C-alpha positions in Angstrom: 64.3 33.2 80.3 64.9 34.1 83.1 67.3 36.7 81.9 64.7 38.7 80.1 63.1 38.9 83.2 64.7 39.7 85.1 65.7 43.1 82.1 61.5 43.5 82.8 60.9 43.8 86.4 64.2 45.7 87.0 62.5 48.1 84.1 59.2 47.9 86.3 60.8 48.7 89.5 62.6 51.9 87.5 59.7 52.6 86.3 57.7 52.5 89.7 60.1 54.7 90.9 59.7 57.5 89.0 56.6 57.8 89.4 55.7 60.3 92.3 53.6 58.8 95.0 50.9 61.7 96.8 50.9 60.9 100.7 48.6 64.5 101.2 47.7 67.2 98.3 44.7 69.7 98.6 46.2 71.9 95.8 43.1 71.9 93.1 44.1 68.8 90.8 45.2 71.1 87.6 47.7 72.6 90.3 48.7 70.0 92.0 49.6 68.1 88.3 52.0 70.9 87.4 53.8 70.7 91.0 54.1 66.9 90.3 56.2 67.6 87.4 58.4 70.8 87.9 58.5 68.6 91.3 59.8 65.2 89.0 61.4 67.5 86.6 63.8 69.2 89.8 65.1 65.5 91.5 66.0 64.1 88.7 68.0 67.8 86.9 69.4 68.0 90.3 69.1 64.2 91.5 72.8 65.0 94.1 71.5 67.8 95.6 68.2 68.4 97.6 69.0 71.9 98.1 69.3 73.2 94.5 65.7 71.0 94.1 64.1 72.2 96.5 64.8 75.6 95.0 64.3 75.2 91.5 60.5 74.2 92.9 60.1 77.0 94.9 61.7 79.9 92.7 59.3 78.4 90.1 56.7 77.4 92.0 56.7 81.7 93.6 56.2 82.9 89.6 53.7 80.2 88.4 51.9 80.9 91.6 52.8 84.5 93.5 55.0 84.8 95.7 55.5 83.0 99.6 55.8 79.2 99.0 58.3 76.9 100.5 59.6 73.4 99.3 61.1 70.8 101.4 63.2 68.0 99.3 65.2 64.6 101.4 64.9 62.2 103.6 63.5 60.8 107.0 62.0 64.1 107.6 58.6 64.6 110.0 56.7 67.9 109.2 54.1 70.0 110.6 53.5 73.8 109.6 50.4 75.9 108.9 49.4 76.6 105.6 46.9 79.1 103.2 43.9 76.6 102.1 44.4 74.8 98.6 48.4 75.0 99.2 50.3 72.3 100.5 51.1 68.5 98.3 53.4 65.6 100.0 54.7 62.9 98.3 57.4 60.3 97.9 59.8 60.0 94.9 62.6 57.9 93.9 61.4 55.4 96.9 63.0 57.1 100.1 62.9 60.7 98.5 60.2 63.2 99.5 59.3 66.2 98.9 56.8 69.1 100.7 55.5 71.8 99.3 53.2 74.3 100.2 52.7 77.8 101.4 52.3 79.8 103.8 52.3 84.5 103.4 
């Protein structure tokens, strides 16, 4: 019985780690949801290469929502940016990974 509980706890922890936690966002709801899904997809696809994940997110955002998007994917960073209104998303993903997406033209 203890082994079954351990596996359940581990599964719950993994599920929690794959769900993005939004730290700050001023995007409209629809754009925020699309961007979050894109970030999850990119970070899962390029789990060992943050640069490729950021590039995928940026290129997709440029195509969907116009140019001048900027993306940072990494661990242990701080930032202060000037951005267009309703175009910032900062989220945690996977416990230690953070993603910041913003538009600045």
